[in-house]
C-alpha positions as CSV (number, residue, x, y, z in Angstrom):
1,M,-128.4,56.6,-165.9
2,K,-130.0,60.0,-166.1
3,V,-133.6,58.6,-166.3
4,T,-133.0,56.4,-163.3
5,H,-131.6,59.3,-161.3
6,T,-134.5,61.6,-162.2
7,T,-137.1,59.0,-161.4
8,L,-135.6,58.4,-158.0
9,I,-135.5,62.1,-157.2
10,K,-139.2,62.5,-158.3
11,R,-140.2,59.6,-156.1
12,S,-138.3,61.0,-153.1
13,I,-139.8,64.4,-153.5
14,A,-143.3,62.9,-153.7
15,S,-142.6,60.9,-150.6
16,I,-141.3,64.0,-148.7
17,T,-144.3,66.1,-149.7
18,A,-146.8,63.5,-148.7
19,G,-145.0,63.1,-145.3
20,M,-145.1,66.9,-144.7
21,A,-148.8,67.0,-145.6
22,A,-149.6,64.2,-143.1
23,F,-148.0,66.1,-140.2
24,A,-149.5,69.5,-141.1
25,P,-152.1,70.8,-138.7
26,V,-155.7,70.3,-139.7
27,S,-158.4,72.9,-139.2
28,G,-161.2,71.9,-136.7
29,A,-163.8,73.2,-134.3
30,E,-162.9,75.2,-131.2
31,A,-165.4,75.2,-128.3
32,A,-166.0,78.3,-126.2
33,L,-168.5,79.7,-123.7
34,F,-170.8,82.3,-125.2
35,T,-172.5,84.7,-122.7
36,V,-174.5,87.9,-123.2
37,S,-176.0,90.4,-120.7
38,A,-178.1,93.1,-122.3
39,V,-180.8,95.6,-121.8
40,I,-183.7,95.1,-124.2
41,Q,-186.8,96.7,-125.6
42,E,-189.6,94.9,-127.3
43,R,-192.4,95.9,-129.6
44,I,-195.5,93.7,-129.7
45,G,-198.2,93.7,-132.3
46,L,-200.1,91.9,-135.1
47,D,-198.0,89.7,-137.4
48,A,-199.7,87.8,-140.2
49,V,-196.7,85.4,-140.5
50,C,-197.4,84.0,-137.0
51,A,-200.1,81.3,-136.4
52,S,-201.2,83.3,-133.4
53,S,-201.2,86.5,-135.4
54,I,-199.1,88.1,-132.6
55,G,-195.4,88.8,-133.0
56,G,-192.6,90.6,-131.2
57,S,-189.5,92.5,-132.3
58,T,-186.7,92.8,-129.7
59,S,-183.6,95.0,-129.8
60,G,-180.9,95.8,-127.2
61,S,-177.3,96.2,-126.4
62,G,-174.9,95.0,-123.7
63,V,-171.7,93.0,-123.2
64,S,-170.7,89.5,-124.1
65,S,-167.8,87.0,-123.8
66,F,-166.7,88.4,-127.2
67,G,-167.0,92.1,-126.3
68,A,-169.7,94.7,-126.8
69,V,-172.8,93.4,-128.6
70,S,-176.1,94.5,-129.9
71,L,-179.0,92.1,-130.5
72,A,-182.1,92.0,-132.7
73,G,-184.8,89.3,-132.5
74,K,-188.1,88.6,-134.1
75,D,-190.5,86.0,-132.7
76,C,-194.1,84.7,-132.7
77,I,-196.0,84.9,-129.4
78,T,-198.7,82.5,-128.3
79,P,-200.9,83.4,-125.3
80,A,-201.8,80.6,-122.8
81,A,-204.8,80.2,-120.5
82,D,-202.7,80.9,-117.4
83,L,-201.7,84.4,-118.8
84,S,-198.2,83.2,-119.7
85,F,-196.9,83.4,-123.2
86,S,-194.7,81.0,-125.3
87,F,-192.5,82.4,-128.0
88,Q,-190.3,81.2,-130.8
89,G,-188.1,83.1,-133.2
90,K,-184.7,84.0,-134.5
91,M,-182.0,86.4,-133.1
92,T,-178.9,88.0,-134.4
93,F,-176.0,89.1,-132.2
94,T,-173.8,91.8,-133.8
95,F,-170.3,92.6,-132.4
96,F,-168.2,95.8,-132.7
97,S,-166.2,94.2,-135.6
98,G,-169.4,93.7,-137.6
99,D,-169.2,89.9,-137.2
100,Q,-172.5,88.3,-136.3
101,I,-173.9,85.2,-134.6
102,F,-177.3,83.8,-135.6
103,A,-179.5,81.8,-133.2
104,D,-183.0,80.3,-132.9
105,Y,-184.6,80.9,-129.5
106,W,-187.8,79.8,-127.8
107,G,-189.4,79.6,-124.3
108,H,-192.0,81.0,-122.0
109,F,-192.8,84.4,-120.4
110,V,-194.5,83.8,-117.0
111,P,-196.1,86.7,-115.1
112,S,-194.8,87.4,-111.6
113,S,-197.1,90.4,-111.3
114,P,-199.6,92.0,-113.6
115,S,-196.9,93.8,-115.6
116,I,-193.7,91.9,-114.9
117,F,-192.9,88.7,-116.8
118,T,-190.0,86.3,-116.2
119,L,-188.3,84.0,-118.7
120,K,-188.9,80.3,-117.9
121,D,-187.6,77.2,-119.7
122,S,-186.1,79.4,-122.3
123,F,-183.3,78.4,-124.6
124,F,-181.3,79.4,-127.7
125,D,-179.4,77.4,-130.3
126,I,-176.6,78.9,-132.4
127,T,-177.1,78.2,-136.1
128,G,-174.3,80.1,-137.9
129,G,-172.7,83.5,-138.3
130,T,-170.4,85.7,-140.3
131,G,-166.7,86.7,-140.1
132,R,-165.0,84.8,-137.3
133,F,-168.3,83.2,-136.4
134,Q,-168.9,81.8,-139.9
135,N,-170.2,78.2,-139.7
136,A,-170.5,78.5,-135.9
137,E,-172.7,76.0,-134.2
138,G,-174.2,75.6,-130.8
139,G,-173.1,73.0,-128.2
140,K,-174.5,69.6,-127.6
141,N,-177.2,71.1,-125.4
142,P,-179.1,74.4,-126.2
143,G,-177.9,77.5,-124.4
144,K,-180.1,79.0,-121.6
145,L,-181.9,82.3,-121.6
146,Y,-182.7,84.3,-118.4
147,G,-184.4,87.6,-117.9
148,T,-187.3,89.8,-116.8
149,E,-189.4,92.2,-118.8
150,I,-191.9,94.9,-117.8
151,I,-194.8,94.8,-120.3
152,S,-197.0,97.9,-120.9
153,S,-200.7,97.7,-119.8
154,D,-201.9,97.6,-123.4
155,F,-199.4,94.8,-124.2
156,S,-197.8,96.8,-127.0
157,S,-194.3,97.2,-125.7
158,G,-191.9,96.2,-123.0
159,W,-188.4,96.6,-121.7
160,G,-186.1,94.6,-119.4
161,F,-182.9,92.6,-119.0
162,I,-181.8,89.4,-120.6
163,Q,-178.9,87.0,-120.1
164,A,-177.8,84.2,-122.4
165,A,-175.2,81.5,-121.6
166,G,-174.3,78.5,-123.8
167,D,-171.6,76.7,-125.7
168,I,-170.4,77.8,-129.2
169,N,-168.3,75.8,-131.6
170,L,-166.1,78.0,-133.7
171,Q,-164.5,76.7,-136.9
172,K,-160.8,77.4,-136.9
173,S,-159.6,79.2,-140.0
174,K,-155.8,79.1,-140.2
175,K,-154.5,81.3,-142.9
176,A,-152.1,79.3,-145.0
177,A,-149.5,80.5,-147.3
178,Q,-149.3,78.6,-150.5
179,S,-145.7,78.2,-151.6
180,S,-144.5,77.1,-154.9
181,L,-141.2,75.3,-154.9
182,E,-139.5,74.6,-158.2
183,L,-137.0,71.8,-158.1
184,L,-134.8,71.3,-161.1
185,D,-133.8,67.9,-162.4
186,L,-130.8,67.4,-160.1
187,A,-129.3,64.8,-162.3
188,N,-129.1,67.2,-165.3
189,P,-130.1,70.8,-164.4
190,A,-129.4,71.9,-168.0
191,G,-131.7,69.3,-169.5
192,G,-134.8,71.5,-169.2
193,N,-136.6,69.0,-167.0
194,A,-138.3,70.5,-164.0
195,I,-140.4,69.2,-161.1
196,V,-142.9,71.7,-159.6
197,A,-144.3,70.8,-156.2
198,I,-147.1,73.0,-154.8
199,N,-148.0,72.4,-151.1
200,E,-150.1,74.4,-148.7
201,L,-147.9,75.2,-145.7
202,P,-149.5,76.5,-142.5
203,E,-147.9,79.5,-140.9
204,S,-146.6,77.8,-137.8
205,G,-145.0,74.4,-137.2
206,S,-144.3,73.8,-140.9
207,L,-140.9,75.5,-141.2
208,A,-139.4,72.7,-139.2
209,L,-141.1,70.1,-141.4
210,L,-139.9,71.9,-144.5
211,G,-136.4,71.9,-143.1
212,I,-136.6,68.1,-142.5
213,G,-137.9,67.7,-146.0
214,L,-135.1,69.7,-147.6
215,A,-132.5,67.9,-145.5
216,S,-133.9,64.5,-146.7
217,L,-133.8,65.8,-150.3
218,A,-130.1,66.8,-149.9
219,F,-129.4,63.3,-148.6
220,V,-131.1,61.7,-151.6
221,R,-129.1,64.0,-153.9
222,R,-125.9,62.9,-152.3
223,R,-126.9,59.2,-152.9
224,V,-127.8,59.9,-156.5
225,S,-124.5,61.7,-157.2
226,R,-122.6,58.7,-156.1
């Protein structure tokens, strides 16, 4: 009967579609090494937002594992009795494409001479980004910061070199083409009944699955026609 044939076809299509969806690739995180080497300048001054009332603004440019990069950071600085300084702030790495990585950073500046300070026990943690770095995260452990800075005698500015190295987890974003496939009622095409299946098919690997599905559908059709 026509009703029986149509029901069988619908169930077969649903089964094929579900099977294809089960085998389709699923988006996930991709781990990569994030490194930066940059020349920096820093401005130091009063900052009411900081508990210590001292803050710093850092800018610079250099190279990274993702190409040319500029950086901008803002932190709060706390002096210690041994003439070292602790700091904590937020930094943005901007790449040639305009995409950005956001990170928290913290650590210590320790004097190696009256005007030269070296980073010690300093780290950064990636908290997000834009473009290809949207929803990026840091690795299991914070990344490490290395560097040296020459501070002016009045402690108002400085310049130096900084390096960063740590893991970054990038969210894969496969562009998927949504295809709409209209399957007519094979038992009675003129009957006006139509089945519409909409399934998101990834760009690669799914053509073979689609071929298997259509072949299975043809097999079902032959069975029904008998």
